[in-house]
N, C-alpha and C positions, 0 to 999 in steps of 0.2 A: 745749181750752177755755182762754180767756185767764186769766192769773193773777189779774187784778183781779176778774173774775167769780167765780172760785173763792173769793177772799178775802171778797167780798161775801156769797156764799152761805154760807160757813162762819160769818160773823158772824150772819147771819140764823138759821141753824140753832142756833148756840150761844145766841143770845138766846131762842129758843123753848124750848130745853132748860132754860134758867135759869127761865123762867116756869113751865114744867111742874113743875120741882123745887119751886118755891114752892107750886104748887097741891097737890102731893102732901103736902108738909109741913103745909099748911093742913088737909087731910083728916085727917091723923094728929092734929093739934091738936083738930079738931072731935070726933073719937072720944074722945080723952082728956078733953075737957070735957063729954062725954055730950050733945052737941048733938042736936037732933031729926033723925030719919031723913030727912025731906024735904030739909033743908039739906045733909046729907051726900050723899044721892043726887044732888041737883042739882049739887053741886061735883064729884062723881065723874064725872057725865056731861060736865061742862065739861072736865074733865081728859082724858077719853077722846077728846073732840072735838079737843082740842089735840094729842094724840098722833097722831090720824089726819092732821091737817093737817101735822104735822111729817113723817110718813111720806111724804106726797105731795111735799113739798119735797125730801126726800132721794131719793125715786124719780126725780123730774125731773132732779136733778143726775146720778144714776147713768145714766139714759137718755141724757142729753146726752154724758156721757163715753164711753159705749159706742159711740154713733154716731160721735163724733169719732175714736175709736180704730179703728173699722171703716173709715171713710173714709181714714184715714192708712195703712191696711194692717196695723196692729198686731193687729187682731182679724179673724178670718175670719168669713164669713157665718154659718157653723154656730155658732161661738162667740157671735156677737152674738145670734142667735135663741135659743140656749140660755140666755144670761144674761137676756134680756128675758123669756122664759117663766118662769124661776126667780123673777125679781122680781115678775112679775105674779101667780104662784101664791102667793107669800108674802104679798103685799098683799091679795089677794082672799080669803084663807082666813079 
């Protein structure tokens, strides 16, 4: 994978993490302020969706890296399949 692409992806991931951190802090603040359940649940659902989206971006990067390593011979077919299954099982659980 090209270094520029990795840098761009890292920035995207870090930006998403920063937003998620802000969302989690917002939920804590809402609880401390005794805000209504509807508002808290709505924000919690939005945060969960942001985490799922982040997971997809990270998984895509990992899959691309695995495939690049397999093509270059750094990773055997068995290792590639094992890593792909492991990632799939963790994300789908």
